[in-house]
C-alpha positions as a printed Julia matrix, in Angstrom:
420×3 Matrix{Float64}:
 -107.7    75.54  101.56
 -106.18   74.34   98.3
 -104.24   75.43   95.24
 -103.32   79.08   95.08
 -105.1    79.73   98.37
 -103.18   77.08  100.3
 -101.47   79.75  102.4
 -104.75   81.56  103.06
 -104.02   84.62  100.89
 -104.49   85.64   97.28
 -102.76   88.69   95.76
 -103.9    90.36   92.56
 -102.32   93.33   90.78
 -104.8    95.42   88.85
 -104.85   99.0    87.59
 -107.48  101.69   87.75
 -109.45  103.24   84.88
 -110.14   99.92   83.18
 -113.85   99.79   83.87
 -115.51   96.65   85.2
 -112.98   93.79   85.42
 -113.49   90.15   86.24
 -111.4    89.63   89.34
 -112.08   85.9    89.83
 -113.79   83.31   87.64
 -116.17   80.71   89.11
 -113.83   77.79   88.58
 -110.92   79.79   89.97
 -112.64   80.42   93.31
 -113.91   76.86   93.49
 -110.36   75.55   93.22
 -109.41   77.24   96.49
 -111.68   75.17   98.73
 -111.9    71.48   99.54
 -114.4    69.62  101.7
 -113.91   66.54  103.85
 -117.3    65.1   102.92
 -117.58   64.63   99.17
 -121.31   63.71   99.09
 -123.27   66.13   96.87
 -125.61   67.18   99.66
 -122.6    68.22  101.75
 -120.83   70.24   99.05
 -120.23   73.99   98.82
 -123.37   75.8    97.72
 -122.04   79.34   97.28
 -119.63   82.04   98.38
 -119.77   85.27  100.38
 -117.5    88.3   100.61
 -116.45   89.53  104.04
 -114.9    92.88  104.9
 -113.27   91.33  107.96
 -112.88   87.74  109.07
 -116.15   88.08  111.0
 -118.17   90.72  109.13
 -119.94   90.15  105.83
 -119.59   92.9   103.23
 -122.3    95.58  103.56
 -123.11   99.06  102.19
 -121.35  100.49  105.22
 -118.08   99.43  103.6
 -118.58  102.23  101.0
 -115.86  102.06   98.33
 -115.29   98.32   98.77
 -119.02   97.55   98.61
 -119.56   99.7    95.54
 -116.55   98.54   93.61
 -117.16   94.84   94.26
 -120.83   95.41   93.33
 -121.78   94.31   96.82
 -125.47   94.09   96.08
 -125.08   91.8    93.09
 -121.73   90.03   93.3
 -121.94   86.44   92.22
 -122.54   84.04   95.03
 -121.51   81.44   92.53
 -117.9    82.69   92.76
 -117.8    85.1    89.83
 -116.41   88.32   91.35
 -115.91   91.55   89.45
 -114.44   94.93   90.41
 -115.17   98.4    89.09
 -111.85  100.18   88.44
 -113.36  103.49   87.33
 -111.13  106.23   88.73
 -112.65  108.38   91.44
 -112.57  112.18   91.3
 -109.69  112.21   93.75
 -107.66  109.94   91.49
 -107.45  107.32   94.24
 -109.23  103.99   94.54
 -109.52  102.71   98.1
 -110.14   98.98   98.23
 -108.82   97.41  101.43
 -108.2    93.72  101.82
 -111.31   91.54  101.83
 -112.18   87.88  102.36
 -114.0    85.18  100.44
 -115.84   82.46  102.33
 -117.4    79.26  101.01
 -120.9    78.31  102.22
 -122.07   74.77  102.87
 -125.6    73.64  103.75
 -124.92   73.53  107.47
 -122.93   76.73  108.16
 -122.53   80.32  107.04
 -118.98   79.61  105.97
 -116.3    77.04  106.31
 -113.6    77.28  108.96
 -111.06   78.65  106.45
 -111.54   81.82  104.44
 -109.31   83.38  101.79
 -107.83   86.82  102.26
 -107.66   88.83   99.02
 -105.14   91.66   98.65
 -105.36   94.05   95.69
 -102.28   96.04   94.7
 -101.24   98.57   92.05
 -104.69  100.18   91.92
 -103.21  103.67   92.13
 -100.26  103.41   89.74
 -100.36  106.57   87.61
  -96.74  106.73   86.39
  -93.78  104.48   85.67
  -90.13  105.28   85.04
  -87.32  103.0    83.96
  -83.53  103.19   84.1
  -80.5   101.1    83.23
  -79.66   98.73   86.04
  -76.04   99.42   86.99
  -75.94   96.01   88.65
  -76.88   94.37   85.34
  -75.69   90.78   85.03
  -76.88   90.06   81.51
  -74.37   89.06   78.86
  -74.32   91.27   75.75
  -75.75   94.28   77.67
  -73.62   97.36   78.35
  -74.22  100.92   79.48
  -74.72  103.25   76.51
  -76.42  106.67   76.59
  -75.52  108.15   73.19
  -78.42  109.43   71.06
  -81.04  108.84   73.75
  -80.32  105.15   74.25
  -80.67  103.62   77.71
  -78.27  100.76   77.08
  -76.75   98.76   74.25
  -77.04   95.12   73.25
  -73.81   94.07   71.54
  -73.53   90.56   70.11
  -70.1    90.18   68.56
  -70.26   86.56   67.5
  -73.61   85.57   65.96
  -75.13   82.15   66.52
  -78.81   81.25   66.1
  -80.56   83.03   68.97
  -79.6    84.78   72.19
  -81.82   85.7    75.14
  -81.71   88.62   77.54
  -83.79   89.0    80.71
  -84.81   92.63   80.42
  -85.77   92.93   84.07
  -82.08   92.38   84.89
  -81.0    95.13   82.52
  -83.73   97.64   83.43
  -85.23   98.71   86.73
  -88.79  100.01   86.93
  -90.28  102.41   89.48
  -93.87  103.47   90.18
  -95.44  105.55   92.98
  -96.66  102.27   94.5
  -93.64  100.61   96.07
  -94.75   97.03   95.51
  -95.66   97.58   91.86
  -93.31   97.74   88.9
  -93.91   96.86   85.26
  -96.58   94.28   84.5
  -94.78   93.2    81.36
  -92.8    94.35   78.34
  -94.03   95.11   74.83
  -91.84   95.75   71.8
  -92.85   98.81   69.79
  -91.6   100.71   66.76
  -90.82  104.13   68.29
  -90.84  106.15   71.49
  -94.57  106.93   71.25
  -95.23  103.32   72.19
  -98.36  103.09   70.05
  -97.34  100.7    67.24
  -96.36   97.12   68.08
  -93.1    95.81   66.67
  -93.84   93.3    63.9
  -90.34   92.32   62.75
  -88.72   88.92   62.94
  -85.46   89.77   64.74
  -86.92   90.3    68.22
  -89.57   88.54   70.28
  -90.46   88.95   73.95
  -92.27   86.92   76.58
  -92.31   87.32   80.36
  -89.56   89.98   80.31
  -87.27   87.71   78.25
  -86.07   89.14   74.95
  -85.14   86.58   72.29
  -82.92   87.81   69.47
  -82.44   86.12   66.11
  -78.68   86.49   65.59
  -78.45   84.63   62.29
  -77.97   87.89   60.35
  -76.11   91.13   61.04
  -78.18   93.96   62.53
  -77.65   97.53   63.63
  -80.41   99.81   64.85
  -82.76  100.81   67.67
  -85.14   98.59   69.59
  -87.94  100.25   71.55
  -88.9    98.52   74.8
  -92.24   99.49   76.36
  -92.72   98.82   80.06
  -96.47   98.46   80.64
  -98.56   98.62   83.8
 -102.07   97.5    84.66
 -103.25  100.87   83.36
 -102.99  100.97   79.55
 -102.25  104.7    79.51
  -99.37  104.38   81.99
  -96.18  103.09   80.35
  -92.54  103.96   79.67
  -90.6   103.45   76.43
  -86.83  102.96   76.36
  -84.65  103.13   73.28
  -81.97  100.43   73.07
  -79.23  100.21   70.44
  -78.71   96.69   69.13
  -75.62   95.51   67.25
  -75.27   92.02   65.83
  -71.93   91.57   64.09
  -71.31   89.01   61.39
  -71.0    90.49   57.9
  -68.27   93.08   58.47
  -65.28   93.26   56.14
  -61.8    93.96   57.52
  -59.92   96.47   55.34
  -56.27   97.53   55.44
  -56.48  101.32   55.5
  -52.71  101.87   55.79
  -50.9    99.33   53.58
  -47.68  101.39   53.48
  -47.29  101.4    57.25
  -43.72  100.72   58.37
  -44.83   97.54   60.15
  -45.2    95.78   56.8
  -41.53   96.34   55.9
  -39.36   96.17   59.0
  -35.69   96.89   58.33
  -32.58   97.54   60.4
  -29.61   95.74   61.77
  -29.43   92.89   64.2
  -28.75   94.08   67.71
  -26.51   92.65   70.38
  -28.77   94.0    73.13
  -32.18   92.56   74.02
  -34.79   95.28   73.66
  -38.37   95.32   72.35
  -39.04   97.79   69.54
  -42.8    98.53   69.13
  -44.75   99.17   65.94
  -48.23  100.51   66.67
  -51.02   98.77   64.78
  -53.61  101.39   65.77
  -55.85  102.45   62.89
  -54.29  100.19   60.27
  -57.41   98.04   59.86
  -61.04   99.17   59.75
  -64.28   97.21   59.66
  -67.67   97.96   58.08
  -70.47   96.49   55.99
  -73.68   97.61   54.33
  -75.39   96.95   57.67
  -72.7    97.85   60.18
  -71.14  101.33   60.49
  -67.41  101.96   60.45
  -65.68  100.05   63.25
  -68.97   99.19   64.99
  -67.55   95.66   65.17
  -63.87   96.56   65.59
  -60.72   94.49   65.51
  -60.83   92.34   68.64
  -57.54   90.47   68.4
  -54.31   90.28   66.38
  -51.89   87.37   66.24
  -48.41   87.14   64.71
  -47.76   83.89   62.86
  -44.92   82.03   61.22
  -46.89   80.69   58.26
  -49.48   82.14   55.87
  -52.26   79.95   57.3
  -51.41   81.01   60.85
  -51.09   77.43   61.99
  -48.11   78.42   64.14
  -48.7    81.43   66.37
  -45.45   83.06   67.48
  -44.65   83.98   71.07
  -42.01   86.29   72.46
  -39.35   83.59   72.47
  -39.34   84.03   68.68
  -38.47   87.71   69.04
  -41.91   88.76   67.73
  -44.99   89.37   69.89
  -48.32   91.23   69.96
  -49.14   93.47   72.92
  -52.28   95.41   73.75
  -52.57   98.5    75.93
  -56.04   99.95   76.52
  -57.3    98.27   73.36
  -54.42   99.44   71.15
  -52.41   96.61   69.6
  -48.68   96.74   68.8
  -46.28   94.39   67.05
  -43.0    94.28   68.94
  -39.65   92.91   67.75
  -36.52   92.03   69.68
  -33.74   92.56   67.13
  -31.3    90.58   69.21
  -33.38   87.41   68.73
  -34.91   87.55   65.26
  -32.75   86.12   62.51
  -33.75   87.95   59.36
  -30.67   88.08   57.14
  -31.65   87.36   54.47
  -35.17   88.82   54.58
  -37.96   86.72   56.14
  -41.75   86.89   55.77
  -44.12   86.59   58.69
  -47.9    87.06   58.96
  -50.51   88.95   60.98
  -53.94   87.44   61.63
  -56.42   90.29   62.19
  -59.65   89.23   63.92
  -62.99   90.98   64.3
  -65.06   88.57   66.39
  -65.81   85.75   63.92
  -64.25   87.48   60.87
  -60.52   87.37   60.15
  -57.92   88.15   57.51
  -54.21   87.26   57.27
  -51.66   89.72   55.92
  -47.93   89.31   55.47
  -45.04   91.54   56.48
  -41.3    91.28   55.95
  -38.34   91.63   58.3
  -34.82   92.32   57.09
  -32.24   92.75   59.85
  -28.73   92.96   58.46
  -26.49   90.83   60.64
  -22.97   92.3    60.88
  -21.86   90.06   63.73
  -19.47   88.16   61.43
  -17.83   91.33   60.21
  -13.99   91.22   60.08
  -11.97   94.43   59.93
   -8.45   94.17   58.46
   -5.57   96.59   57.95
   -4.86   97.79   54.43
   -2.56   99.99   52.41
   -0.09  102.12   54.33
   -1.3   100.6    57.62
    0.12   97.2    56.76
    3.35   98.48   58.32
    3.94  101.11   61.03
    2.97  104.6    59.87
    5.53  107.39   60.28
    4.81  111.12   60.08
    7.44  113.87   60.31
    6.27  117.27   61.52
    7.81  120.28   63.14
    6.86  122.15   66.21
    5.45  125.64   66.4
    3.27  125.07   63.33
   -0.06  125.48   65.14
   -2.88  122.99   64.64
   -2.01  120.53   61.91
   -4.1   117.87   60.16
   -2.26  114.68   60.93
   -4.54  112.3    59.02
   -7.46  113.08   56.78
  -10.73  111.1    56.84
   -9.89  109.58   53.5
   -6.42  108.55   54.69
   -7.75  106.95   57.87
  -10.52  105.04   56.07
   -7.91  103.68   53.63
   -6.11  101.94   56.48
   -8.98   99.46   57.01
  -11.01   97.01   54.95
  -14.15   95.06   55.94
  -15.27   91.56   55.05
  -18.92   92.69   54.66
  -19.14   95.76   52.49
  -22.9    96.35   52.88
  -23.68   99.93   53.99
  -25.33   98.67   57.18
  -22.03   96.99   58.19
  -19.69   99.86   57.39
  -17.23  101.29   59.9
  -19.0   103.98   61.89
  -16.21  105.51   63.99
  -12.52  105.4    64.87
  -10.96  105.4    68.33
   -7.42  106.42   69.37
   -5.38  104.31   71.76
   -2.1   105.19   73.55
   -1.24  101.53   73.6
   -2.88   98.5    72.12
   -5.1    98.19   75.23
   -5.24  101.73   76.63
   -7.7   104.11   74.94
   -6.68  107.75   74.65
   -8.88  109.96   76.86
């Protein structure tokens, strides 16, 4: 035995209702057998079909004999099969054997066993493979889609093995889809003729050089032309989206306050500030994927939390956080946010102004420059000893900015013992 028949068995998948099919060509069968004696008079002179390893095919083999055209099959090696569907809807063709004949024997020592499968496939279903390992493929069932192909960063081409993303099932356990066709809709009748997608041997090749958003219809075909399944797949190829600031007055762009003496992170949510879209891509189909906080307008220096500014992300929601005990922003400083949507980015500035009152000096003034004396009598009920205006006049500050003003007064029994 040689070639495909080296292990003594040939398997062919064919479907019913396709009329008379050529099962094996002359040259194909000839390639399975070799002879030890190469002289022309000792060569193979023909072929026979056997229903068992010892019994030549005969009319007694009913369905097999009729379908292989037992009376007229080509002894030269050309073997055809009639796949016309029987009334019962079932074609019964058991395994059979092909033997080569030489001038001195009915057949050679070795014969080839032929197994036919998928003859009775009459339906096929497909489903998303939850164990999918393909990049760019994700579960997606909205609007009748089976899954989604999402390519965030375009290149030239990308490939996807569809048999990893989809599983196919037929009533015949050993038979799945013969191949994949690309079509224009769920009827499966019109071949896809565009330039974005091509398919060969279950491998989908996608031209990613331009943005794309829309459905792709994948047709799983069997050996029976009328038996197929069509799946709708949403395909997104990002690349021409524009990032837009939809909330330019958000408080994050003008951060104010006073410098703190306590380390604590104050968050500013960035959720919903920026949107993305293009003429091809719907709103936020290619959303913001990353945000960085930078020292300079070109974002050459990306800041980390040791600077007192950082970006955090929780369940896809970004926040700018500031530690007011670290950031020095008096006078006002400008920093920058790099907003990234896959391969598209913009840089926007924001300001921070944290009034630093740590050098504030409070001094006595007016009447308080010497001990204050008040004379009052008893049994006069509740008296106002000092008014707010009087008390405030006792003190002056070195930094008169409103953020550094005196906020409260405390009473002490002694210079070190607060009144409680």
